[in-house]
Each structure stands twice: as C-alpha cells, then as structure tokens.
N, C-alpha and C positions, 0 to 999 in steps of 0.2 A: 810606341801605340799598344804591344800586346799585353804591358803593364795597365795604361789608362784601359784597353778595355774587362781587363780582370775583374777592376775593380768596379767597373760598372754594372758587370752582370753579376758580381757579388751584392753588390749595389737592390740592381733588381731584385732577387736573391731575396735579399732582407726582404724589401715591398712586398713581394709575392705573397713567404712566409708573415706578414707580418696580420696583412690582410683575412691569406685564412685562419690566422689565431681569432682577430677580430671580430670574422663571419660567426664562428665556430660560437664566440661566446654570443653572438647575439643572435643565436640561435637560427639561423638562417638554412637554407642548404638549398640546393637542385628546382629549378619545380618542378610540380608532377605533375604538372598535365595531361602527358604520357597516360598515368593512371588516371587521372577524370576521365579522361575518353573510353581507356577500355570497361570502366567503370558501369560509363553512361549507355557502354554497347551492351553487354549486361544485361542490365537494366531493361533495355529498349528489348529484347531477348523472355523477359520476366523473369529471369533470376534476381530477384529482388535481395536474396540476403548474400549471396554475391558481389551483387555491386556496393550494399550497404559499408560490406567490410574492406573492398578495393578503395571507399572514398572514408573510413577511417585512418584505413594505412595512409594514404597521403595523405590525409592530415596534421600525421607525425611532423612528417617531412616540409612543413608553410603552404599545404596546395591551396591555395582562400579558396579557389573553384568550388573541393572538393568541401571544404565548410559551408559556405554557402548552399548546395544543392544538399548537402545536409539536413540542413535545416528549412532545406522546400520542403523533403519528402517527409522529416515526423511533422509537420505541420499539414499535412497536407495536399499540400497543394498543386495542383499538377504541372509539371515539372515541360522548362520551356527549351526544349529542344527538338529538335527534327525528329519524328520516326516517333515518341514516346505519345503511347495514350494512355487515357487517367489509367491508378491504380485500383482495384478493388478492396476494399478496407478490411477485406476482410486477409490478405495479404499485408500489409503493411500501416498498421493501429498508428492514429496520431496521437504523436506524444509532444504538448507542448512545451517542458519540461526540459526534453534533450533539443525541440527549433532550436527556442530562446539560446539554450547553449551554443547550437551550432554558430545563429545567426550572428549572439555579438561576438565571439572567435572571426568571423569572417569581418565585423562589419568594424570592427579595432583592430585587426590584423597592419601591423608594421611591416612591410615591405625592407626595408632598412637599405641604409646606399648602395649595395652593391649588389644586389636584383636590382634590373630595370623591368618594373612588372606591363605586361602584355594588355590590351584594351579588354581582353576578355576576363583578366583578373581584376580592373581595376571596376570594370563594370561590375563584379560577383560582388564585393566591398560596400559600391556603390549601392544596388537593391537589398544587400539583405541590413546596410543601414537606413535604408524606406522603414524596413520589414518588422522593425524592431519591435516600433509602438500600434500598431496589428495587434504579433502575436502575446506582447503583453496585455494589452489592454481584454484579449480573453479568457487568463489567468489569475486564479489568485492568490491574493498577496505567499500565504505559502507557496503556492506551487513556483515565482517568481525566486524566492529565498532557495528552493530546493535550486532551479540555475542557475543562481550566482553561484551559493556551494557550487557544485560545479566547473564554472569558470574559474572559480578561482584554485581548482585542488589544480585543472591545466595548468593555471600555469606555473604554480609552485611545482608540479614536477619539473618544470623544462629547466633553460640556467638561469645564471646569476642575473642577467638581465630579463628573463620571463620576468620572476619575481621583480625587480625596479621597474618594470611597463603596469603590471596591477598593482603594485602601491601609484604610479600615476591617473591609473582608472579611478581605484579607491580615491584617493582624492579630489580628482573632475568629476568623480561620483558619474562616470560615464560608462555602460554598461551593468557594475555592480553600482547597490547602494552609497554613497557618499559616507568613509568613515575617514576621518585623519588619524585617530589612535588607528588605524587599521594602519592605513600605507606611511607613518612613520614607523609602524613594526617591517615593514619589507623595505623600503629604502634602507633602516641596519640590516637587517641582510645581505640586501644585497651591493650595499656598501663593505660588507663585509667583506666579501667575493672579489672586490677587487674592480665594481665601477659605479667608476666615475660620475659619471651624472645621477647614481643616486646619493653621494656623497653631497654634491651642490643642493639635488631635492628636498634631502635630509635636514638641511641646515637651513636652507629657507621656510618652511615649514616648522621645523622645531621651535623656530622665534615667532609665531602662530599661536601656540596650542602653550598649555599653562601646567606649572608641571606636576599633576596629578593625570594629566592625559600622556604626559611625557614614561613618567614614572608609567603608566601601563603596559604603554608600545613599550620599554626597556625590557619590560619582566616576561611582555610574549615574544620577545626575540631569544629571549634568551635559551623559555621549553619551547621554539621553533623546532618542527621536525618536517622534514619531508613528507606529503604525505606517497602512501603505500602504492602504487601501480595496479589498474583498475585489475589485473589478476588475483590481487591479494585482496582485493576488498570484496565482500559479498559475496552471496555462497554460488559455488561453481556453477556454469550448466545442468551436470548432474545434478545437482541440490535443488535445480529450480523443475528441472523437469516431475523428480522425486518428488517435491513441493504439489505439483502440477497433481499429480496423479494419486492425491491425497487429498487434493481437495475435488477431484473430479468424483471420489468411493464417496467423502461425507457427501456429494449432493447426493450420491443414489442413494444412499444411507437413508438421508434426510425426505427426498419425496417418495420413496419408500411408508416411510415413516408418516407420514401424514396421510398415506393415503387409506393410513388402515382408523382412521380418525370419522373416515364417512359412517366406520358405523356403530358411532357412538348414537344413541336412543336418545330423540328428539327429549323425550322425558327430563333427560339429565340438563342437556338445552334450556328447556324451561326454567328448567329450578334457578341453573345459570340465570337468567335473563331476571328473572325477580330476587335473587339476592342482590342483585346493584341498580332494581328498581324499573327496570323494562317493560318487567313484564308485568299482565295484571289480570288476565284471565286464567282459565286450569291447568291444569297439571293432564294433558288430555293425550299426550304419545302421537299429536297428527298437529304438522307444519301448517297452521288454519290461516287466517288473516290478523289473528289477534300475535300468533309469535311470528310472521312474515315482519309485523310493525314493528316487534318489541325486537326481530336484525335488525333492523333498517335504523333503528333509535342508539342503538349497540355501533352499530358500524358509524355512524356524525360521527356519535362521542369519539372516538377512535379520532375521525382525519379534525376534530374541532380539540383538539391534543397533541397535532402536530404530525401525528402521523404519516410517513410519505405512502401513497397506494399504489398497486402497481395496476395497469390498466384490466387485467382479473377481478382486481378487487373491488376497484369503480363499479365493472358488472355488474358483482355481489349489490353492491347496498342500491342499484338497481330494479332487481329483483327479488332479495331481502333473503340472499343465500347466501349464509357463511362457506367461506370458503376453508378448504384446509387452514390458512393461519390465523384466520378471524377467531376458529374454533378456539382454538389452543388460546388467544390472548382471549376471550371470550370467559376460561375455566383459571384463566391464570389470575385475571380482573377479580371474581372471585369468591377466589383462595384468600387472597390476599384481604376480600370486602370477609374472613370468616366466612364461609358459606358450608360446612362442612361434605356436604355432601359434592360442592368444585372442588374442595380439598384432597375429597377421597380420591377422586375423577381424576387431579390435576397431579394425584400422587401415583395413581395404573400409571400414567400417560409415559411417566419416567422411570418406575417398574419395567413397562414392558416394552418402550422406546416407540409409544404412539404418538406421532407430531413432533419430539423431540428425543435428543439424546439418550439415549439410558443412562441411568443415577442414581446410581442406589440411596449417595445423601440425601439425594433433594425425593427423592422417594419413600425414606423413613422420616424428616420434618413434616409435608405435607399429610401422609396418615397418620401421623402424630397427633397432629393440631387436629386434624378428623378425630380418631381415637378419643382425644382429651374432652369432646365433645360429646360421648359417649354415643359413637354413630359403631353401632355394632359391626357392620358388615367394614369399617377401616382397619376395627379390632384384629376383627378374621384375617385382612388385606396383611396386616400386620406380621400373624401368625405363619403365614405364608411362607411371607421373604424370608422369617429368621429361621423358619423350618428348610428352606432350600438355598437363601442364596440369592446371590442376583452376579450380570457378569456386566461390562461396561467400566464407564465411569465411576468410581468411589465405589467400589463393589462391597457390599456387602455378607458374611462370616455367617454358614450356620449357625443359631444358638438356639437348641433345645426348648431348653428350660425357658428363654425368653418366649417361645417358636407357645409352650403350654400355658404363659400366663394369660397369651394375648388373644389361643382359644379359648380359652375360662371363660376370661372377662365378655370375649364374642358373645358364648351360649350365655352367659348367664342375663344376655342384651336382652337374648330370645333372639341367635343367628342360630337356628337347626344345623345346621349344615357343619358348625364347629365342633360340636359334639361329635359328631362324626371323628373331624378330622383328630380332636383331641387325642379320639379311642385308639385312631389311626398309629398316632406319634407314639404312644403307650405301648402300638401291639410292638411297635418297629423300634420300638428304642428302652424294652424297659427295667425296671428301676434293677440291675441287680450290677452294677458296680462298671458295668461295660460304657 
C-alpha cells in the first residue's frame, strides 16, 4: 500500500509540475482582482496617477478588469462603479490610442484552461468588445495603426504562447488589421519556441499562401527581435519634463515676440497690402475704412487657402483688425511677392525676433533681397547686422568690411544716417592694421 501510495503521490506531483509549466507558458497568473480594487479605491479618492499605475501593473498579471477600466479611463468614459464621480478633463487627458489598446487587450484576453473567470472578468471582456467599434469610429486611420502597434508590442514582449495568440489575431483580423504574412511570421517564431498549436496553425496557413509571401515571412522571422521593455523605449520622465519646460519657455518667447508686432506702423501694413493687391487707397498711416476692407480681403484670402483660424482670428476678420500672427503672415506673403519694403520689414522681424524666432540667416536673406532692389534702408540694416552681429539661430558674425560696404551703398542711395554710421565705424576701427 505504501508503494502504491508513493507512486500515486509522484504522479500527482508530476501533474502539478506539468500544469505549472503549461500555465507559465500561457502567460497565466493568479487573478489580480485585489489590485484592481485597490486601484479603484485610489481613483475614488482622486489619486488618478496612482490608480492608473496600479491597474497597469495588474494587467501584467493578466487582470482583464484592469485592462478594461484603463480603456474607460483613457477614452474619457465615466467609470461604472459605485462612488466614482466624473473626472475633470485636465486631470486625465483623453488618449484614444491608449484606450483602443486596452480595450483590444481586454476584448481578446485568453483566460486559459487553468483559470475559471469570475462573472466580473467575463463582463469586462464583453464590455470591452462592445466598445471597440465606438472608439475606432472616432479615431483616424493613423491613430488606429499606432494602437495596433502598441497591441503587437504588448504581445511580442510576452511568452511564446502570447506570440502565437498575436499570430491568430493577425490571421483572423481580430483587434488588428488582417495580415497573413505577419501571422505566419509569428507562428514560425512561436513554434520554434515550443508552442504546439503554432506548428499546426503554421502548416494550415502556409498552404494558403504564395511562395513570395512565405519567403517574406521566413525573412521576417529570421530578423525578429522581441521589442524593448517600455522603460527602454522613448524619452524618460525626466526628458519629457525637460521637453515640456522648453516648450513652455518657447511659447512665452513667442508671445513676447508677437506683442512687438503691434508697434509696426500702419503705413508699412498698407504698403504690404497694396503689393498683394488688397489695398487701393493712399499711404496715410491711418487705419481707415479702406485699410480695414483691405485687411478683411487679406484675411479671407488666408481662409480660402485652407488656413485654419483661431477664434481670435475669426473675430479679427469681422472687425478688420490684424492679429499678431496675421501681421507676420501678411509681411511674409508680401516679401515672397518681391515687395522690397515688406522684405525689409520681414528681415527686421527675424533680426530682432519680432513675431518670429530670431534667425540671422533669414534676416540676411530678406534684407539682401530688398537691398538688391536698391532699398537704401535695407542696405543700412545690413550694415548694422554686419557691424554688430546677431544672436539666436544662425548667428551672423560681425564683419566690418561688409558693414562698410552696405553703409556706403545706403548713403549713396540717399539714406543720410548711413553716412554717420560709416564715419563711426571708421573711427572705431581705424585703418591701421588692427
């Protein structure tokens, strides 16, 4: 009896070990419902970042409830749970790409033969399936492809059985776009890692494919590498914060630069509008009815060119007042239209960072084009640029001989301040070899 009992125990142990090995290969873990509940409690208390982090961790263990609720959170849906109120939009931004990924993972979650799902888990999978169509409908094709890439990376970072499951999704067109070449590649990778189901699936699919498709799949399987973990992809949190700070500083600089546009003379705006065929009145430096009408014509031309307008710009169209951005646009268009005074103004904008980011190369370009048309003041401005140099992008290095050439040309064209600038330049840098 002891011998029989011993053999029975050994067989039971072997079955237990075999079950554990199979479960591990399937990526099955104990239900993470406890973590789901902890995350929900944190969410109710307004600790949204902590809740999302807890649910993300729970999904690694195969918790379908956490997958589904992450889809709800990122799709902007009010959570269907007792004691949960609507979340302010500034707290959690809607992210359809992320939402589609989590809904898809939940909708096609495999509970496996060794885990009996609870009613809540089954309901989570069903609800995720029902919400896939709605979330896809409001997304662009580009965003859907981004989500599918995230889904594929998630499976490919998993077990060999997860890779096989991804192959099934590609073959069936479930959750991702149908792609037999990709499916065969994944079956090949999975069967080489010991997944029996993948071998049978490979043989069935191979018989339906062309020689060229099979060759593409073989090449892809040979080159395949598992995706890097999330922490090794993309910028770190510190890099993201630094990028955000830079973006905020850039926005502040832009707003400051745009404020300076308001100091431009109406006369310059009238000349730019006339060069583009929008203004037909006299150059009187006054914002009268004709000037406002010309501004409206220019603004509507921008709309006609499919330019998106802000609400402030729409208001400006109704009043005939140029916004700062539109003023920059006006001088850019007039400069491109070979209007020398507008080329001069646009060049000065780049030289001083008025409405645009300071850029020495752009300043030289537009001032030089105006100077080539013998605009005296533009020669003078080039002289100043070469005398003092610039800061910002594409800095201009001081070059006194070039400064002297442009001051001389400006003076010869009748711009008297250029003569004083030339004399000061010679006094500051006498011709003694220094």
